[in-house]
C-alpha positions in Angstrom: -41.7 -80.0 -8.1 -41.5 -76.4 -6.5 -38.8 -75.2 -8.9 -41.0 -75.9 -11.9 -43.9 -74.2 -10.3 -41.8 -71.2 -9.6 -40.6 -71.1 -13.2 -44.2 -71.3 -14.5 -45.3 -68.6 -12.3 -42.5 -66.3 -13.4 -43.4 -66.7 -16.9 -47.0 -66.3 -16.3 -46.3 -63.0 -14.4 -43.8 -61.9 -17.4 -46.6 -62.7 -20.0 -49.1 -60.7 -18.1 -46.8 -57.7 -17.6 -45.5 -57.5 -21.3 -48.2 -59.2 -23.4 -45.6 -61.4 -24.9 -45.9 -65.2 -25.0 -43.3 -67.6 -23.7 -42.9 -71.4 -24.6 -39.7 -73.5 -24.2 -37.4 -75.8 -25.8 -35.6 -78.5 -23.9 -32.0 -78.5 -25.2 -29.6 -81.5 -25.4 -26.0 -80.5 -24.5 -24.1 -82.8 -27.1 -21.0 -82.8 -25.3 -22.5 -85.5 -23.0 -23.3 -87.9 -25.8 -26.1 -89.7 -27.3 -27.2 -91.9 -24.2 -27.6 -88.6 -22.2 -29.5 -87.0 -24.8 -31.8 -89.8 -25.1 -32.3 -89.9 -21.5 -33.2 -86.3 -21.4 -35.8 -86.9 -24.0 -37.3 -89.8 -22.5 -37.6 -87.9 -19.2 -39.2 -84.9 -21.2 -41.7 -87.2 -23.0 -42.7 -88.8 -19.8 -43.3 -85.6 -18.2 -45.6 -84.4 -21.1 -47.4 -87.8 -21.2 -48.1 -87.1 -17.4 -49.5 -83.7 -18.1 -46.6 -81.7 -16.9 -44.1 -79.6 -19.0 -46.8 -78.1 -21.1 -44.8 -75.1 -22.0 -42.0 -77.3 -23.5 -42.9 -77.5 -27.1 -39.6 -78.6 -28.8 -36.4 -80.5 -28.5 -33.3 -78.8 -29.5 -29.4 -79.4 -29.2 -26.6 -77.1 -28.6 -22.9 -77.0 -27.4 -19.8 -78.3 -29.1 -20.1 -79.4 -32.8 -16.5 -80.5 -33.7 -15.9 -84.1 -33.2 -19.6 -85.0 -32.2 -21.8 -86.9 -34.9 -25.4 -85.5 -34.9 -26.4 -89.0 -35.7 -25.6 -90.2 -32.4 -28.7 -88.3 -31.3 -31.1 -89.5 -33.9 -33.0 -91.9 -31.2 -33.5 -89.0 -28.8 -35.0 -86.9 -31.8 -37.1 -89.6 -33.2 -38.8 -90.0 -29.8 -39.4 -86.4 -29.3 -40.9 -86.2 -33.0 -43.2 -89.3 -32.0 -44.5 -87.3 -29.0 -45.4 -84.2 -31.0 -42.5 -82.0 -30.0 -40.9 -79.8 -32.6 -37.3 -80.2 -33.6 -34.4 -77.7 -33.7 -30.5 -78.0 -33.4 -27.5 -76.0 -33.6 -25.7 -76.8 -36.8 -23.1 -75.3 -38.9 -22.0 -72.6 -36.5 -18.4 -74.0 -36.1 -18.5 -76.9 -38.5 -19.1 -77.2 -42.5 -22.3 -77.6 -44.4 -22.3 -81.3 -44.1 -23.1 -80.8 -40.4 -26.2 -79.0 -41.3 -27.2 -81.6 -43.9 -26.6 -84.3 -41.3 -28.6 -82.6 -38.8 -31.6 -82.2 -41.2 -31.4 -85.8 -42.6 -30.5 -87.7 -39.5 -32.6 -85.6 -36.8 -35.4 -84.3 -38.7 -35.0 -81.0 -37.5 -37.4 -78.4 -38.9 -35.4 -75.2 -37.8 -31.6 -74.7 -38.0 -29.8 -72.9 -35.3 -26.9 -70.5 -36.4 -26.2 -72.5 -39.9 -23.5 -70.0 -40.7 -21.8 -72.5 -43.1 -24.7 -73.1 -45.4 -23.4 -70.8 -48.1 -20.4 -72.9 -48.7 -22.8 -75.7 -50.2 -24.8 -74.2 -53.2 -27.2 -77.3 -53.3 -27.8 -77.3 -49.6 -28.4 -73.5 -49.7 -31.2 -74.1 -52.5 -32.7 -76.8 -50.7 -33.1 -75.3 -47.5 -34.3 -72.0 -49.1 -36.9 -73.8 -51.4 -38.3 -75.8 -48.2 -38.4 -72.5 -46.2 -36.6 -74.1 -43.4 -35.8 -71.1 -40.9 -32.3 -70.4 -39.7 -32.1 -68.7 -36.2 -29.0 -66.5 -36.8 -27.5 -64.7 -34.0 -24.9 -62.3 -35.4 -23.6 -60.7 -32.1 -23.4 -64.0 -30.4 -21.2 -65.5 -33.2 -18.7 -62.8 -32.3 -19.0 -62.4 -28.6 -19.4 -66.1 -27.7 -18.4 -68.3 -30.8 -15.6 -65.8 -31.8 -16.6 -66.8 -35.2 -15.8 -63.3 -36.8 -13.8 -60.3 -35.5 -16.3 -57.9 -36.6 -20.3 -57.7 -37.2 -19.4 -56.1 -40.7 -18.0 -59.8 -41.6 -21.2 -61.7 -40.8 -22.9 -63.4 -43.8 -26.4 -62.6 -42.3 -27.2 -60.3 -45.2 -25.7 -62.7 -47.9 -27.9 -65.5 -46.4 -31.1 -63.6 -46.8 -30.0 -62.4 -50.4 -29.4 -66.1 -51.2 -33.3 -66.6 -50.5 -32.9 -68.2 -47.1 -35.5 -67.8 -44.5 -32.8 -66.1 -42.1 -34.1 -64.4 -38.9 -32.5 -62.3 -36.4 -32.3 -63.5 -32.8 -30.3 -62.7 -29.4 -29.1 -66.2 -28.5 -28.3 -65.5 -24.9 -29.0 -61.9 -23.9 -27.4 -62.2 -20.7 -23.8 -63.2 -22.1 -24.0 -60.7 -24.8 -25.6 -57.6 -23.1 -28.2 -57.4 -26.0 -31.9 -57.2 -26.2 -33.8 -57.9 -29.9 -33.7 -54.1 -30.7 -30.1 -53.8 -30.0 -29.7 -56.9 -32.3 -31.6 -55.3 -35.1 -30.1 -52.0 -35.0 -26.5 -53.1 -34.7 -26.8 -55.7 -37.5 -28.5 -53.1 -39.9 -25.9 -50.5 -39.3 -23.0 -53.0 -39.9 -24.3 -54.7 -42.8 -26.0 -51.3 -44.2 -29.4 -52.9 -44.3 -32.2 -50.4 -44.9 -35.1 -50.0 -42.9 -37.4 -51.8 -45.7 -35.2 -54.9 -45.4 -35.4 -54.9 -41.7 -39.2 -54.9 -42.0 -38.8 -58.1 -44.1 -36.8 -59.8 -41.5 -39.2 -59.1 -38.8 -42.1 -60.0 -40.8 -40.2 -63.5 -41.9 -39.5 -64.0 -38.4 -43.2 -64.5 -37.9 -43.2 -67.0 -40.6 -40.4 -68.9 -38.8 -42.3 -69.2 -35.6 -43.8 -72.4 -34.4 -47.3 -70.9 -34.1 -50.2 -72.3 -36.2 -51.3 -70.7 -39.4 -54.0 -68.6 -37.8 -51.8 -67.5 -35.0 -49.2 -66.4 -37.5 -51.6 -64.5 -39.7 -52.7 -62.7 -36.6 -49.3 -61.9 -35.5 -48.2 -60.7 -39.2 -51.1 -58.4 -39.2 -50.0 -56.9 -35.8 -46.4 -56.6 -37.0 -47.6 -54.8 -40.1 -49.9 -52.4 -38.2 -47.0 -51.7 -35.7 -44.4 -51.1 -38.4 -46.6 -48.7 -40.4 -46.7 -46.7 -37.2 -42.9 -46.3 -36.7 -41.9 -46.4 -40.5 -39.5 -43.6 -41.4 -40.3 -41.1 -44.2 -37.6 -42.9 -46.3 -37.6 -46.7 -45.8 -34.5 -46.9 -47.9 -32.6 -45.4 -44.9 -30.3 -47.5 -42.9 -31.7 -47.6 -39.4 
């Protein structure tokens, strides 16, 4: 019990010091198989129903994609959904677009983590774009951790957005990649030659992609617009 209390206390202190809000996602490591994933989901749901783990608002899944069928975890995701938890999963980072489609259809995920292969399937790209399903894209991580690309200039992030996808910028694991979100934005903008105006759109659409309710999204969107106006360069067409 003490470690859970210590975690909560640490989060609360950080929120007070920074003004940021922190909610958590419980993540399945798919390398351990569907039975372990279901066990984790059951434990999480039990805690939530017992009035604990209130900061945990979602169930996710990460780790190795190749050779693992997302459908093995369908029961775990159904259970989490029935308990009111939000759903997300790594998909299409090191596999093809079929992995993304399977995660959407079998797991019912409402957000795609990484999703790099999506542009290889035009119909899937249109489906996800039309539904405004967010993609949590982590360009630096895809190079440093996943070794998916040799250089940031090769990353498809800008092309994903040009295809109409709700692709957002994220750090993945900052401790492993020596990043913060500001550095993620700067390095991606420079590598992909994305102007300030386009990076503003990324930030504002990041608000849309959150799991806040509509009123909270409107409030945060307005706050972002005010703060962006205060730091906007004279020429927004410049690359930052």
